[in-house]
Each structure stands twice: as C-alpha cells, then as structure tokens.
RODO-2510 file (C-alpha; in nm, 4 decimals, decimal comma):
residues 380
     n   res          X          Y          Z
     1     m   -13,0396    10,1178    -2,4644
     2     a   -13,3609    10,3145    -2,5534
     3     r   -13,2789    10,5154    -2,8290
     4     r   -13,4342    10,9043    -2,9245
     5     i   -13,6637    10,9428    -3,1709
     6     l   -13,6996    11,2728    -3,2566
     7     g   -13,9313    11,4229    -3,4259
     8     c   -14,5016    12,6833    -4,6952
     9     g   -14,3863    12,8238    -4,8692
    10     l   -14,3001    12,7145    -5,2406
    11     l   -13,9637    12,6551    -5,3401
    12     f   -14,0081    12,6702    -5,6769
    13     l   -13,6540    12,6399    -5,8238
    14     a   -13,6709    12,3558    -5,5985
    15     i   -13,3153    12,3944    -5,4890
    16     c   -13,2299    12,2945    -5,0744
    17     t   -13,0166    12,6365    -5,0206
    18     f   -12,6595    12,5742    -4,7708
    19     a   -12,7804    12,6927    -4,4286
    20     g   -12,4322    12,8403    -4,2220
    21     p   -12,4102    12,8748    -3,9158
    22     v   -12,6907    12,9431    -3,6597
    23     w   -12,8031    12,8980    -3,3372
    24     p   -13,1111    12,7627    -3,3655
    25     c   -13,4139    12,7755    -3,0993
    26     s   -13,3852    12,4636    -2,8140
    27     f   -13,8010    12,5042    -2,8557
    28     c   -13,7322    12,4241    -3,2617
    29     p   -13,4629    12,1858    -3,3706
    30     s   -13,5778    12,0678    -3,6428
    31     v   -13,7031    12,3918    -3,8046
    32     a   -13,3670    12,4050    -4,1100
    33     k   -13,5741    12,6675    -4,3458
    34     e   -13,4478    13,0193    -4,3187
    35     p   -13,6825    13,2695    -4,2646
    36     m   -13,6989    13,5445    -4,5979
    37     g   -13,5113    13,8369    -4,3580
    38     a   -13,1820    13,6019    -4,4069
    39     e   -13,2473    13,5292    -4,7387
    40     f   -13,2947    13,8931    -4,7503
    41     d   -12,9042    14,0402    -4,6354
    42     r   -12,7837    13,7550    -4,7906
    43     a   -12,9159    13,7866    -5,1037
    44     g   -12,8008    14,0747    -5,3847
    45     f   -13,1066    14,1501    -5,4810
    46     v   -13,4717    14,1255    -5,4041
    47     l   -13,8072    14,1402    -5,6113
    48     y   -14,1705    14,0642    -5,5888
    49     g   -14,3624    13,9301    -5,8798
    50     f   -14,6083    13,7445    -6,0665
    51     a   -14,4761    13,4681    -6,2302
    52     d   -14,5628    13,4586    -6,6095
    53     n   -14,5797    13,3038    -6,9565
    54     p   -14,4040    12,9836    -6,8805
    55     k   -14,2395    12,7666    -7,1097
    56     l   -14,1447    12,3596    -7,0995
    57     g   -13,8423    12,2796    -7,1711
    58     g   -13,7055    11,8665    -7,2031
    59     g   -13,7149    11,7557    -6,8304
    60     l   -13,9471    11,7548    -6,5778
    61     g   -13,9759    12,0933    -6,4576
    62     q   -13,7327    12,2121    -6,7567
    63     g   -13,8187    12,5211    -6,9206
    64     t   -13,8434    12,8885    -6,8935
    65     t   -14,1005    13,1549    -6,6776
    66     e   -14,1105    13,5301    -6,7697
    67     f   -14,0612    13,6962    -6,4411
    68     h   -14,2493    14,0345    -6,3568
    69     i   -14,0943    14,2721    -6,1137
    70     e   -14,3776    14,4962    -5,9399
    71     k   -14,1138    14,6305    -5,6861
    72     i   -13,7661    14,5641    -5,6451
    73     l   -13,6766    14,5081    -5,2733
    74     k   -13,2616    14,5163    -5,3040
    75     p   -13,1030    14,7108    -5,5761
    76     d   -12,9351    14,5918    -5,7815
    77     p   -12,7415    14,9088    -6,0098
    78     n   -12,6935    14,5486    -6,3082
    79     l   -13,1069    14,5057    -6,3098
    80     k   -13,0944    14,9562    -6,4224
    81     d   -13,4122    14,9771    -6,5447
    82     k   -13,5445    14,6306    -6,5927
    83     k   -13,9306    14,5048    -6,5493
    84     t   -13,8881    14,1546    -6,6506
    85     i   -13,6582    13,8673    -6,5894
    86     v   -13,6726    13,4966    -6,7511
    87     l   -13,6317    13,2549    -6,5315
    88     d   -13,4453    12,9152    -6,6500
    89     r   -13,7302    12,7418    -6,4271
    90     y   -14,0667    12,6104    -6,6049
    91     i   -14,3259    12,7623    -6,3110
    92     p   -14,7338    12,6969    -6,4243
    93     v   -14,9441    12,9317    -6,4660
    94     l   -15,3316    12,7829    -6,4001
    95     d   -15,4200    13,1296    -6,3840
    96     k   -15,3441    13,4716    -6,6273
    97     k   -15,5494    13,6453    -6,4029
    98     d   -15,4687    13,5277    -6,0946
    99     a   -15,0739    13,4700    -6,1498
   100     p   -14,8993    13,3271    -5,8479
   101     r   -14,6745    13,5416    -5,6968
   102     f   -14,3204    13,5482    -5,5346
   103     v   -14,0473    13,7131    -5,3309
   104     v   -13,7149    13,5999    -5,5669
   105     f   -13,4183    13,5921    -5,4375
   106     g   -13,0990    13,6515    -5,6427
   107     e   -12,7218    13,8068    -5,7579
   108     f   -12,5517    13,9017    -6,0593
   109     y   -12,3031    13,5228    -6,1728
   110     k   -12,0380    13,7204    -6,4492
   111     g   -12,3056    13,8929    -6,5779
   112     k   -12,5726    13,6321    -6,5705
   113     i   -12,8759    13,7668    -6,3460
   114     d   -12,8758    13,3579    -6,1549
   115     v   -13,2425    13,3603    -5,9271
   116     y   -13,1672    13,0604    -5,6530
   117     l   -13,4433    13,0459    -5,4869
   118     g   -13,8110    13,2128    -5,4962
   119     r   -14,1154    13,2026    -5,1678
   120     q   -14,4575    13,2420    -5,3248
   121     v   -14,6250    13,4548    -5,1259
   122     q   -15,0468    13,5738    -5,1797
   123     s   -15,0927    13,9228    -5,1634
   124     h   -14,8259    14,2721    -5,1791
   125     g   -14,8356    14,2389    -4,7929
   126     a   -14,4931    14,0607    -4,8083
   127     v   -14,3684    14,3129    -4,9647
   128     s   -14,4738    14,6066    -4,6632
   129     y   -14,3598    14,2832    -4,4046
   130     l   -14,0130    14,2664    -4,5651
   131     e   -13,9412    14,6663    -4,6048
   132     g   -14,0529    14,6687    -4,2757
   133     g   -13,8040    14,3975    -4,1099
   134     k   -13,5910    14,5156    -4,2817
   135     v   -13,6318    14,8062    -4,0757
   136     a   -13,6534    14,6771    -3,7492
   137     r   -13,3329    14,4026    -3,8057
   138     a   -13,0891    14,7303    -3,8379
   139     k   -13,2096    14,8628    -3,4716
   140     g   -13,0816    14,5223    -3,3930
   141     r   -13,2769    14,1781    -3,2829
   142     e   -13,4314    14,2202    -3,0146
   143     e   -13,6394    14,5002    -3,1518
   144     a   -13,6300    14,2813    -3,5023
   145     l   -13,8295    14,0066    -3,2881
   146     r   -14,0818    14,2619    -3,1569
   147     y   -14,1430    14,3515    -3,4695
   148     y   -14,1505    13,9537    -3,5957
   149     a   -14,4137    13,9204    -3,3682
   150     r   -14,6800    14,1137    -3,4578
   151     f   -14,6447    13,8864    -3,7711
   152     l   -14,7325    13,5470    -3,5255
   153     d   -15,0911    13,6300    -3,6282
   154     y   -15,1532    13,7010    -3,9422
   155     p   -15,3396    13,5710    -4,2318
   156     e   -15,2017    13,4624    -4,4818
   157     e   -14,9406    13,1840    -4,3767
   158     a   -14,7009    13,2438    -4,5841
   159     i   -14,5933    13,5463    -4,4172
   160     a   -14,7525    13,4151    -4,0300
   161     e   -14,5044    13,0586    -4,0591
   162     d   -14,2354    13,3191    -4,2211
   163     a   -14,2562    13,5603    -3,8613
   164     f   -14,2045    13,2032    -3,6831
   165     l   -13,9403    13,1053    -3,8720
   166     e   -13,7860    13,4577    -3,7498
   167     f   -13,7830    13,2963    -3,3615
   168     a   -13,7294    12,9775    -3,4905
   169     r   -13,4272    13,0791    -3,6029
   170     s   -13,2764    13,2526    -3,2911
   171     k   -13,0800    13,2309    -3,0212
   172     d   -13,2327    13,0953    -2,6947
   173     e   -13,0894    13,3753    -2,5361
   174     e   -13,2908    13,6507    -2,8050
   175     i   -13,6123    13,4558    -2,7738
   176     g   -13,5928    13,5106    -2,3017
   177     k   -13,4981    13,9194    -2,3367
   178     v   -13,8793    14,0147    -2,5387
   179     a   -14,0508    13,7263    -2,4637
   180     k   -14,1862    13,9072    -2,1550
   181     h   -14,2864    14,2101    -2,4253
   182     l   -14,5015    14,0843    -2,6349
   183     d   -14,8503    14,0450    -2,6220
   184     p   -15,0165    13,7242    -2,4099
   185     k   -15,3866    13,7455    -2,6246
   186     q   -15,2556    13,6727    -2,9466
   187     l   -15,0753    13,4246    -2,7377
   188     r   -15,3341    13,2952    -2,5712
   189     k   -15,5001    13,3021    -2,9377
   190     l   -15,2633    13,1076    -3,1658
   191     l   -15,3105    12,7866    -2,8300
   192     e   -15,6738    12,8244    -2,9662
   193     r   -15,5582    12,7010    -3,3042
   194     p   -15,6443    12,4218    -3,4106
   195     k   -15,4038    12,1211    -3,5391
   196     l   -15,1041    12,3684    -3,4232
   197     e   -14,7803    12,2258    -3,4951
   198     l   -14,6086    12,0902    -3,1921
   199     e   -14,2667    12,3104    -3,2529
   200     r   -14,5346    12,6795    -3,2385
   201     y   -14,7430    12,5701    -3,0197
   202     s   -14,3829    12,4671    -2,7838
   203     l   -14,2337    12,7716    -2,9017
   204     f   -14,5763    12,9859    -2,7545
   205     a   -14,6719    12,8964    -2,4886
   206     f   -14,2749    12,9658    -2,3339
   207     l   -14,3736    13,2984    -2,4710
   208     l   -14,6774    13,3319    -2,2558
   209     g   -14,4934    13,2037    -2,0140
   210     n   -14,3900    13,4945    -1,9364
   211     c   -14,6198    13,7555    -2,0227
   212     g   -14,8960    13,6068    -1,9593
   213     q   -15,1495    13,6256    -1,5591
   214     a   -15,1457    13,3835    -1,3455
   215     t   -15,4312    13,2121    -1,5304
   216     d   -15,1780    13,1326    -1,8246
   217     v   -14,9840    13,0344    -1,5328
   218     d   -15,2075    12,7834    -1,4174
   219     f   -15,3306    12,6783    -1,8334
   220     l   -14,9654    12,6283    -1,9646
   221     r   -14,9332    12,4377    -1,5504
   222     s   -15,2423    12,1497    -1,7580
   223     q   -15,1155    12,1273    -2,0414
   224     i   -14,8113    11,9687    -1,9314
   225     d   -15,0149    11,6771    -1,7354
   226     v   -15,2488    11,5923    -2,1092
   227     a   -14,8438    11,7027    -2,3014
   228     l   -14,6579    11,4260    -2,0846
   229     k   -15,0048    11,1481    -2,1333
   230     n   -14,9807    11,2389    -2,5093
   231     g   -14,5651    11,2038    -2,5401
   232     n   -14,6209    11,5377    -2,6714
   233     s   -14,3055    11,6889    -2,7289
   234     a   -14,4310    12,0516    -2,7177
   235     l   -14,3551    11,9934    -2,3593
   236     d   -14,0622    12,1510    -2,3893
   237     g   -14,1674    12,4799    -2,4684
   238     l   -14,5167    12,4343    -2,2152
   239     l   -14,1950    12,3667    -1,9140
   240     g   -14,0241    12,6506    -2,0008
   241     g   -14,3587    12,8762    -1,9819
   242     y   -14,3719    12,7498    -1,6454
   243     i   -14,0279    12,7663    -1,5364
   244     a   -14,0573    13,1311    -1,6624
   245     a   -14,3020    13,1923    -1,4446
   246     r   -14,2899    13,0376    -1,1755
   247     p   -13,8952    12,9110    -1,0985
   248     k   -13,8816    12,6477    -0,8522
   249     e   -14,2172    12,4673    -0,8922
   250     g   -14,1240    12,5054    -1,3049
   251     w   -13,7911    12,2991    -1,2258
   252     k   -13,8886    12,0687    -1,0457
   253     v   -14,1657    12,0001    -1,2834
   254     a   -13,9002    11,9881    -1,5653
   255     l   -13,5885    11,7912    -1,4070
   256     s   -13,9119    11,5060    -1,2819
   257     v   -13,9691    11,4613    -1,6401
   258     l   -13,5714    11,4648    -1,7180
   259     n   -13,4454    11,1988    -1,4319
   260     d   -13,8067    10,9738    -1,4732
   261     k   -13,6984    10,6591    -1,6109
   262     k   -14,0514    10,5427    -1,6040
   263     q   -14,1368    10,7861    -1,8771
   264     a   -14,0657    10,7721    -2,3215
   265     v   -13,7875    10,8801    -2,4440
   266     v   -13,9236    11,1316    -2,6233
   267     p   -14,0761    11,3423    -2,3565
   268     r   -13,7838    11,3350    -2,1619
   269     l   -13,6220    11,4863    -2,4958
   270     a   -13,7874    11,7310    -2,4069
   271     a   -13,6979    11,8370    -2,0192
   272     l   -13,3734    11,8011    -2,2035
   273     r   -13,5063    12,0728    -2,4690
   274     t   -13,5970    12,2765    -2,1590
   275     v   -13,2561    12,2623    -1,9569
   276     r   -13,0619    12,3700    -2,3464
   277     f   -13,2882    12,7146    -2,3503
   278     y   -13,2237    12,8196    -1,9791
   279     n   -12,8388    12,7731    -2,0464
   280     g   -12,8399    12,9560    -2,3782
   281     w   -13,0894    13,2155    -2,1420
   282     q   -13,0059    13,2072    -1,8146
   283     p   -12,6898    13,0576    -1,7511
   284     t   -12,5889    13,1418    -1,3974
   285     e   -12,9784    13,1262    -1,3117
   286     a   -13,0353    12,7843    -1,4747
   287     r   -12,6262    12,6698    -1,3284
   288     p   -12,7487    12,5002    -0,9467
   289     y   -13,0595    12,3567    -1,1993
   290     i   -12,8692    12,2475    -1,4428
   291     l   -12,6300    12,0953    -1,1993
   292     a   -12,8223    11,8813    -0,9555
   293     g   -13,0544    11,7112    -1,2535
   294     y   -12,7999    11,6373    -1,4769
   295     k   -12,6244    11,4042    -1,1695
   296     d   -12,8839    11,2258    -1,1699
   297     a   -12,9120    11,2079    -1,5393
   298     i   -12,5301    11,0415    -1,5855
   299     p   -12,5966    10,7539    -1,4851
   300     d   -12,8595    10,6604    -1,6790
   301     p   -12,7959    10,5431    -2,0009
   302     d   -13,1001    10,5941    -2,1866
   303     i   -13,0086    11,0319    -2,2162
   304     a   -12,6139    10,9249    -2,0100
   305     d   -12,4878    11,1098    -2,3813
   306     f   -12,7537    11,3593    -2,4823
   307     v   -12,6053    11,5310    -2,1425
   308     i   -12,2995    11,4717    -2,1078
   309     e   -12,2177    11,6098    -2,4470
   310     d   -12,4361    11,9114    -2,3321
   311     l   -12,1974    11,8807    -2,0038
   312     r   -11,8931    11,9249    -2,3029
   313     q   -11,9702    12,2123    -2,4957
   314     w   -12,0660    12,3928    -2,1923
   315     r   -11,7841    12,3801    -2,0286
   316     i   -11,8798    12,2187    -1,7179
   317     w   -11,6418    12,0322    -1,5825
   318     d   -11,8203    11,9793    -1,1868
   319     m   -11,9267    11,6619    -1,2249
   320     t   -11,5829    11,4913    -1,4007
   321     k   -11,5694    11,2069    -1,1459
   322     l   -11,9180    11,1118    -1,2009
   323     v   -11,8146    11,0397    -1,5629
   324     l   -11,5366    10,9275    -1,5843
   325     e   -11,6494    10,6752    -1,3960
   326     q   -11,9341    10,5545    -1,6504
   327     y   -11,7615    10,4647    -1,9153
   328     r   -11,6339    10,1294    -1,7987
   329     k   -11,9615     9,9857    -1,6479
   330     p   -12,1788     9,8048    -1,8287
   331     s   -12,4442    10,0313    -1,9060
   332     h   -12,3039    10,2607    -1,9838
   333     a   -12,0615    10,0616    -2,2905
   334     a   -12,2499    10,1763    -2,6428
   335     p   -12,0567    10,2790    -2,8505
   336     i   -12,1803    10,6727    -2,9078
   337     m   -12,2078    10,6494    -2,5181
   338     r   -11,8183    10,5967    -2,4605
   339     r   -11,7521    10,8055    -2,7120
   340     a   -11,9140    11,0801    -2,5567
   341     i   -11,7081    11,0148    -2,2870
   342     v   -11,3402    11,0751    -2,4422
   343     r   -11,5178    11,3981    -2,6706
   344     y   -11,5828    11,5166    -2,2777
   345     t   -11,2186    11,4626    -2,1368
   346     v   -11,0452    11,5711    -2,4801
   347     d   -11,2082    11,9286    -2,3547
   348     c   -11,2106    11,9143    -1,9957
   349     p   -10,9013    12,0473    -1,8663
   350     l   -10,8470    11,9017    -1,4646
   351     p   -10,5150    11,6306    -1,4492
   352     e   -10,8127    11,3695    -1,3524
   353     a   -10,9517    11,3760    -1,7537
   354     r   -10,6189    11,4276    -1,8127
   355     a   -10,5054    11,1106    -1,6840
   356     f   -10,8108    10,9385    -1,8322
   357     l   -10,7319    10,9529    -2,1243
   358     e   -10,4378    10,9095    -2,1564
   359     q   -10,5128    10,5039    -1,9581
   360     i   -10,8030    10,5522    -2,2105
   361     r   -10,5933    10,5887    -2,5440
   362     k   -10,3196    10,3301    -2,4889
   363     q   -10,6524    10,1524    -2,4281
   364     d   -10,7779    10,2067    -2,7388
   365     p   -10,5833    10,4355    -2,9356
   366     e   -10,8013    10,4046    -3,2752
   367     l   -11,1257    10,5722    -3,0329
   368     v   -10,9373    10,8613    -2,9595
   369     r   -10,7579    10,9473    -3,2579
   370     d   -11,1245    10,9479    -3,4304
   371     v   -11,2031    11,0991    -3,1599
   372     e   -10,9502    11,3733    -3,1295
   373     e   -10,9815    11,3983    -3,5474
   374     l   -11,4085    11,4621    -3,5842
   375     l   -11,3274    11,7561    -3,2432
   376     n   -11,0598    11,9256    -3,4359
   377     l   -11,2053    11,9000    -3,7599
   378     h   -11,5772    12,0665    -3,6240
   379     k   -11,3761    12,3332    -3,4678
   380     r   -11,1955    12,5000    -3,7780
***
C-alpha cells in the first residue's frame, strides 16, 4: 500500500524545549517551533540585550558569556537592578562593535538564574514587537492575529518568521475568523516572493482567498493546477482559499483531488488537510462535504486510515457501517489500517460498533487490548 511522505532565530542554548498541548494550523502541520509570544507568557522573565566577553569551557559550546541587559521586557523581582547576567554557555562574539543581540527567556530556580531559551534578533525592533504583542494577546486571539499579520512581511526575518509562527501555532477556527480582515495587497506581495517556504505559501494563499478580489481567486485557481502538476504540498492552502472564495466549486475541486487514485499521495494528503482545516473552522458548513468526500475515501487503502481516524476524533459516526465493512477486506489488512478501525469501534457508541468490537476482542484480544490501552493513555 502506498504510504505517505510528509513533508530561525539562533537557539543559542541548544535546548529543545518541550511543546505543551497545542492545536496547530492544519496548513502548517510540521511547524513545531513556538513563537516568542508563547515563550513570553510562560517565562518568569524576558530580557533583551547583547552577548559579550565569551569564555570557552571544557567542551563544545561549554563556557560562559556575559549578557548585557538593555531592556527588561518581563520583570522578575529577583533581577532587581541587574545590568548583566552570566549565561552558562559559550556564545561567539566576532565583533564587539556589532555584538549578537538576543531575546532571552528564563526563570529563577532555587534562587539561581536559569536562562533556558534565547532567540537571536537583529535590532531593537524586536522590543516593540514583543511589547505590542503582549498588549494584543491580552485583547484576545483574534486581535492578536490581526496584530501579528502586520509583521508577516517585516524586513527583519526573525520577526517575520515569528509572526508566521503565531499563525502556524493557532487553531484553525482562530485563523479562519481573522482571515477576512487582513490586507490582500500585503498577501499578494508575500506570495510573489521567490523561494517562499511551502507552509508560509500555503497559509498566505488561504488568507488571500478570504480577503482578496476576483483576480486573486483566479490566481489561486491557476496555482492549484500548478501545484497538482508539481506535486506541491502548498496545495492545501490554495484549496482552502479557493473554497473560502467559491465554496461549491472549491469543495468540488478539493474532493476530486482527495479521491483521485491517479494522483500521488502527497497532493491527496494536502486535500485531506484542507478538509481538516474546514472541520476545525466551519464544522457545520463543512459536514456535508466531509461526508461526501470521506464516503469515497474509506474504501481506498491509500488514505482510509487517515479518514477513519479523522471521523473518530471528530465523533462523526454516520458511516460506521462502511468503516466496519473494511476490516476483513484484503486491501485493508495492514496492521496500521486495522488498528485505525479498531480505534474507531472503541470510541463509537453505536450498537453495531459495540457488537463488532466484541467479535474482534474474541478473535484478537491482544490487538484490542493494545488499542484500548493507548487510547486510555492518550485521554489521561
């Protein structure tokens, strides 16, 4: 069975921080980096300044570096009147007249300074950006995204990237609500940039479909054909923007891609992400299209496990009979497929699903036990 291949500021402390529960935008599934605003809200203190006087220690990256505080963005009483702190990390400073500047995030742990994250920036513009973001976030998520949208084309890449991350780590519903209020002129220019990352292109295409003019919609339609020809995974946002502008025609195109077995898996999964976005944003309006598209997708072994899992998570039980019918088919005999169906039956409240689950429990008790244990672990 064909399977799927899915496809910064300097993190100077070289620490991969744990990302808590989030609901990232469906158009940006591989974006794991957190925006500075989220780090800002979690941190005990946030500082802006520059590195100086680095001293090497015993190993790679080991040593110390002075961090000169130019601005306290989020205070902590323990900082008092400190102008300099020492970081337990060697940070190269090649030119003291142009020392690297950072926004650092930390806390006091057992009375000691613990700086656990840093983002390199180019200028003092990061200060006003972060201070404005704090004010905007206090007014709600929609107001915050309107604020961050203004920085999507900011000249300093670290800030433009961070503004994109604010969208990428937002819920589909939040993005959908704000999309119609954005500046189409700005989005057109962004889409014209050469070598634009696919996930940024996808997001910007969706946003433009919500706030653009007829010529913009025609552009999105033409780019859908280009993406299908090139196997471009930015197809998801293009389809999403086209649906926003022309719902009936857009859904027709999206579902035709989803269920076209002649297409490669990548564009079909892109169409699947478009469906997921709309279920997150407009579940009531999208439901008839989801039922129509997934009815044809369930018998398809290339994508059935994905759509069955979607239906389970969304608690859509209309096609339970069709899902159960796939279990004994040779085309759906792969372990990943059968596990998806068993997961579905574990959560489905309908009598036919309960009866089916008990049959499988007798035939393969280990499979059912493993699935139930994993589901229970996930629910904790």
